[in-house]
C-alpha positions in Angstrom: 12.9 30.4 6.8 10.8 28.4 4.3 10.6 25.5 6.7 9.3 27.8 9.5 6.8 29.5 7.1 5.4 26.1 6.1 5.2 24.9 9.7 3.2 28.0 10.7 1.0 27.8 7.7 0.0 24.2 8.3 -0.6 24.9 12.0 -2.9 27.7 11.0 -4.8 25.4 8.6 -5.0 22.4 10.9 -8.8 22.6 11.3 -9.1 22.5 7.5 -6.8 19.6 7.3 -8.9 17.6 9.8 -12.1 18.6 8.0 -10.8 17.3 4.7 -9.7 14.0 6.2 -13.0 13.5 7.9 -15.0 14.3 4.7 -12.9 11.8 2.8 -13.2 9.2 5.6 -17.0 9.4 5.5 -17.1 9.1 1.7 -14.9 6.1 0.9 -14.4 4.8 -2.6 -12.8 1.5 -3.6 -9.9 1.0 -6.0 -10.7 2.4 -9.5 -13.9 3.9 -8.2 -12.4 7.1 -6.8 -14.5 9.4 -9.1 -15.8 11.7 -6.4 -12.5 11.9 -4.6 -10.8 12.7 -8.0 -13.3 15.6 -8.6 -12.8 16.9 -5.1 -9.0 16.9 -5.5 -9.2 18.6 -8.9 -11.5 21.3 -7.6 -9.3 21.9 -4.5 -6.1 22.3 -6.6 -7.9 24.6 -9.0 -9.0 26.8 -6.1 -5.5 27.2 -4.9 -4.1 27.9 -8.3 -2.3 24.6 -9.0 -2.6 23.3 -12.5 -3.7 19.7 -12.7 -5.0 16.9 -15.0 -6.9 13.8 -14.4 -5.5 10.4 -15.1 -7.7 7.6 -16.5 -10.1 6.4 -15.1 -9.3 8.1 -11.7 -6.4 9.9 -10.2 -4.9 13.4 -10.4 -1.5 14.9 -11.3 -0.9 18.4 -10.1 2.1 20.6 -10.7 3.4 23.7 -9.0 6.2 25.6 -10.7 8.3 27.6 -8.3 9.7 31.1 -8.8 13.3 29.9 -8.9 14.9 27.2 -11.0 15.5 23.7 -9.5 14.7 20.1 -9.5 11.3 18.4 -10.0 10.2 16.6 -7.0 7.1 14.3 -6.9 5.0 13.8 -3.8 2.5 11.0 -3.7 -0.7 10.2 -1.8 -3.0 7.3 -2.4 -6.8 7.7 -2.3 -8.6 4.4 -2.3 -10.5 2.7 0.5 -11.1 -1.0 1.3 -13.9 -3.5 1.3 -14.2 -3.4 5.1 -17.1 -2.7 7.4 -16.5 0.2 9.9 -16.8 -1.3 13.4 -16.3 1.9 15.3 -19.7 2.9 16.6 -21.0 6.5 16.9 -18.0 8.0 15.0 -19.3 11.4 13.8 -17.4 11.1 10.5 -17.9 7.3 10.1 -18.3 5.7 6.6 -21.6 6.4 4.9 -21.0 3.5 2.6 -21.7 0.0 4.1 -18.9 -2.4 3.4 -16.5 0.3 2.5 -14.0 2.1 4.8 -10.8 4.0 4.8 -9.2 1.3 7.0 -5.6 2.0 5.9 -5.2 5.8 6.2 -5.4 6.9 2.5 -8.0 9.5 3.5 -5.3 11.0 5.7 -2.6 10.8 3.0 -4.8 12.7 0.5 -5.7 15.4 3.1 -2.1 15.8 4.1 -0.9 16.2 0.5 -3.7 18.7 -0.3 -2.7 21.0 2.6 1.0 20.5 1.8 0.1 21.7 -1.8 -1.7 24.7 -0.3 1.3 25.5 1.9 3.7 25.3 -1.0 1.5 27.4 -3.2 1.6 30.1 -0.6 5.4 30.4 -1.0 5.4 29.7 -4.7 7.7 32.6 -5.6 10.4 31.5 -3.1 10.2 27.9 -4.1 13.1 26.4 -6.0 12.1 24.0 -8.7 8.8 22.2 -9.4 6.6 20.1 -7.2 4.4 17.4 -8.8 1.5 16.1 -6.7 0.5 12.5 -7.4 -3.0 11.6 -6.1 -2.9 7.9 -6.9 -5.9 5.5 -7.3 -5.9 1.8 -6.7 -3.0 1.2 -4.3 -4.9 -1.5 -2.5 -5.0 -3.6 -5.7 -1.4 -2.7 -6.6 -2.3 -1.3 -10.1 -2.6 2.4 -9.6 1.0 3.5 -9.6 1.8 1.6 -12.8 -1.2 3.2 -14.5 0.0 6.7 -13.4 3.5 6.0 -14.6 2.2 5.0 -18.0 0.3 8.2 -18.2 3.4 10.4 -17.6 3.3 10.9 -13.9 7.1 10.5 -13.5 8.3 12.2 -16.7 11.1 14.6 -15.8 11.0 13.8 -12.0 14.3 13.9 -10.2 13.1 12.6 -6.8 9.9 11.0 -5.5 8.7 10.8 -1.9 5.7 9.1 -0.3 4.3 8.9 3.2 2.2 6.3 5.1 0.4 6.8 8.3 1.5 4.1 10.7 -0.7 3.0 13.6 2.0 0.6 15.0 4.2 3.6 16.1 3.3 6.5 18.4 1.9 9.8 17.1 4.6 12.2 15.9 7.3 9.6 15.3 8.8 9.4 11.8 10.8 6.6 10.2 12.5 6.7 6.9 15.2 4.0 6.9 17.6 3.5 3.9 17.2 0.1 2.2 14.3 -2.4 2.3 11.0 -0.9 3.6 8.1 -2.9 2.1 8.3 -6.4 0.5 7.2 -7.4 -2.9 3.7 -8.8 -2.8 2.6 -11.5 -5.3 -0.5 -13.6 -5.6 -0.6 -17.3 -6.6 -3.4 -19.7 -7.4 -3.1 -23.4 -7.7 -5.8 -25.5 -9.4 -5.8 -29.2 -8.6 -7.8 -31.6 -10.7 -8.6 -35.1 -9.8 -11.6 -37.4 -10.4 -14.7 -37.0 -8.4 -17.1 -39.6 -7.3 -19.2 -41.1 -4.4 -17.7 -40.7 -1.0 -18.3 -44.4 -0.3 -16.2 -45.4 -3.3 -12.7 -43.8 -2.9 -11.0 -46.5 -5.0 -12.7 -45.1 -8.1 -11.7 -41.5 -7.4 -8.7 -39.1 -7.2 -9.4 -36.8 -4.3 -8.5 -33.2 -5.0 -9.0 -32.3 -1.4 -6.1 -34.6 -0.4 -3.9 -33.1 -3.0 -4.7 -29.6 -1.9 -4.3 -30.4 1.8 -0.9 -32.1 1.2 0.3 -29.1 -0.8 -0.7 -26.7 2.1 1.1 -28.8 4.6 4.3 -29.1 2.6 4.6 -25.8 0.8 6.1 -24.0 3.9 9.3 -26.0 3.4 10.0 -23.8 0.4 10.9 -21.1 2.9 12.3 -23.3 5.7 14.4 -25.6 3.5 15.3 -24.0 0.2 15.9 -20.3 1.1 18.9 -18.8 2.9 17.6 -18.1 6.5 19.1 -14.6 6.3 16.7 -13.8 3.4 13.2 -12.8 4.7 10.4 -14.6 2.9 6.8 -15.5 3.5 4.5 -17.9 1.7 0.9 -17.8 2.9 -2.0 -19.8 1.8 -5.0 -17.7 2.6 -7.9 -19.4 0.8 -8.9 -22.9 -0.1 -12.0 -23.9 -2.1 -12.7 -27.6 -2.4 -15.7 -29.9 -2.6 -19.4 -29.6 -3.2 -21.1 -31.9 -0.7 -20.3 -34.0 2.4 -20.5 -37.3 0.6 -18.9 -36.4 -2.8 -15.1 -36.8 -3.3 -13.9 -33.5 -4.7 -12.8 -33.4 -8.3 -11.4 -29.9 -8.1 -9.6 -27.8 -5.5 -8.4 -24.2 -5.8 -5.8 -22.6 -3.4 -4.9 -18.9 -3.3 -2.0 -17.4 -1.5 0.6 -14.7 -1.3 4.4 -14.5 -1.5 6.4 -11.7 0.2 10.1 -11.1 0.0 12.7 -8.4 -0.7 15.3 -10.0 -3.0 14.3 -10.5 -6.7 16.2 -13.8 -6.9 14.3 -15.1 -3.9 11.1 -14.1 -5.6 12.0 -16.0 -8.8 13.0 -19.0 -6.8 9.7 -19.2 -4.9 7.7 -18.9 -8.1 9.7 -21.9 -9.6 9.3 -23.9 -6.4 5.6 -23.4 -6.2 5.2 -24.9 -9.7 7.4 -27.8 -8.8 5.6 -28.5 -5.5 2.1 -28.3 -7.1 3.0 -30.6 -10.0 4.8 -33.2 -7.9 2.0 -33.2 -5.2 -0.7 -33.7 -7.8 1.3 -36.5 -9.6 1.8 -38.3 -6.3 -2.0 -38.7 -6.0 -2.6 -39.2 -9.7 -4.0 -35.8 -10.5 -2.8 -32.6 -12.2 -2.1 -29.1 -11.1 -1.8 -25.7 -12.7 -0.1 -22.7 -11.2 -1.0 -19.1 -11.9 1.5 -16.6 -10.5 0.8 -12.8 -10.6 3.5 -10.4 -9.7 2.0 -7.5 -7.7 4.0 -4.8 -6.0 7.8 -4.8 -6.1 9.9 -4.3 -3.0 10.1 -0.7 -1.8 13.9 -0.1 -1.4 14.5 3.4 0.0 17.4 5.2 -1.8 20.1 5.9 0.8 20.7 9.5 -0.2 16.9 10.3 -0.4 16.2 8.6 3.0 19.0 10.3 4.8 17.7 13.6 3.4 14.2 12.8 4.6 15.7 12.0 8.1 17.6 15.3 8.2 14.4 17.2 7.2 12.4 15.4 9.9 15.0 16.0 12.6 15.0 19.7 11.8 11.3 19.9 11.7 10.3 17.8 14.7 13.6 17.2 16.6 15.9 14.2 16.8 13.7 12.4 19.3 11.0 12.1 16.6 13.1 9.8 14.5 13.0 6.1 14.9 13.9 3.1 12.7 11.1 0.9 11.7 12.0 -2.7 10.7 11.1 -3.7 7.1 7.6 -5.0 6.8 6.3 -7.8 4.7 3.4 -5.6 3.7 3.2 -4.5 0.1 3.2 -1.0 -1.4 3.0 -0.1 -5.0 5.0 3.1 -4.4 7.7 0.8 -5.6 6.8 1.5 -9.3 7.5 5.2 -8.8 11.0 4.2 -7.5 11.6 2.4 -10.7 11.5 5.8 -12.5 13.5 8.0 -10.1 15.3 7.8 -6.7 13.3 8.4 -3.6 12.0 7.0 -0.4 8.9 6.2 1.6 8.4 7.5 5.1 6.2 6.2 8.0 4.4 8.7 10.2 3.2 7.4 13.6 -0.5 7.7 14.4 -0.9 5.2 17.2 -2.4 6.5 20.5 -4.2 4.0 22.8 -5.8 6.9 24.7 -7.6 7.8 21.4 -8.1 4.2 20.4 -6.0 4.6 17.3 -3.6 1.7 17.8 -5.6 -0.8 15.7 -3.9 -2.5 12.8 -4.3 -1.3 9.3 -7.2 -3.0 7.4 -9.1 -3.6 10.7 -12.6 -2.4 11.0 -11.7 -0.3 14.0 -8.8 1.4 12.4 -8.6 5.1 12.9 -5.8 7.7 13.2 -4.8 10.2 15.8 -5.5 13.4 13.9 -2.5 15.0 15.7 -0.4 13.1 13.2 -1.9 15.0 10.3 0.1 18.2 10.5 3.3 16.1 11.0 2.6 14.3 7.7 1.6 17.5 5.9 4.7 19.3 7.0 7.0 16.4 6.2 
């Protein structure tokens, strides 16, 4: 009966759900700048009688204590936007902030969790246990979840659940597969140092651009020749900065990239190999290299019992046909840091609809969601 009550409540508040999402979409705030969004969430929760507190510098933790004893379950939504220009023209609720956009769906996540909170507050006396609402900042820079954990977000939590809108799957579909879901996501920087000089006198120089180019060409063999092919892994060089002028041999070169995988031992191995490749490449040409390796998000590994529970709930709510199994993605998600504290899982809610032009990839300037997915996410 509670499920049906929630379903009807969310359906009755669908216009409000859409309105909240559109407001947040038009007023995007970047990671650690979500001050207005934080205030909006605090005021909304206060209006519906849910106690809450701010985390520093942004973010909100709300808590609803049910009328019956039970477990404490945390529900998480991220709030931050991206440094992306909105390319969709004439969108009535388009971003008002040039160079900033909700290009990943976090506006939808926040709106869905607010309406979910309102629905749960309406059945507070019949609710068993406690629901903790985590409105998280700074997911896009992979530091928000850790900051919330340090500020007590997961104290006493028995289970934690999160949702992500997913434009790659059709609206209304739900995936929550046990096991690997999102990869760990790390950042590496390699600084090569040579000896600069005149472009006409290479014999007097050590060319950093040659070192960097050689590294880029060879580093892929870490994956192709040192890792078990059954272990997914990605090493991507996304940025190279080298040289100052067409006729000057470069003294310095800086390469930046990312590493994605699921297995912690593979992660350790790649970090070690990057240092070896950088050092040996530099020495081959007479230069030096320094590696900086920053561990970002950990892999999101869905707890089997939690994921199967989420599947059962989704099947009951939306029918067996709504369920599908999404392959693990090499994308990163700092929801992983909540899973370090309690068992849980991370579900994907389809929002792709070519008829509404909502099939664009996440982080694209034309990204948008089919708002018919909003009640699915809120109810789940």
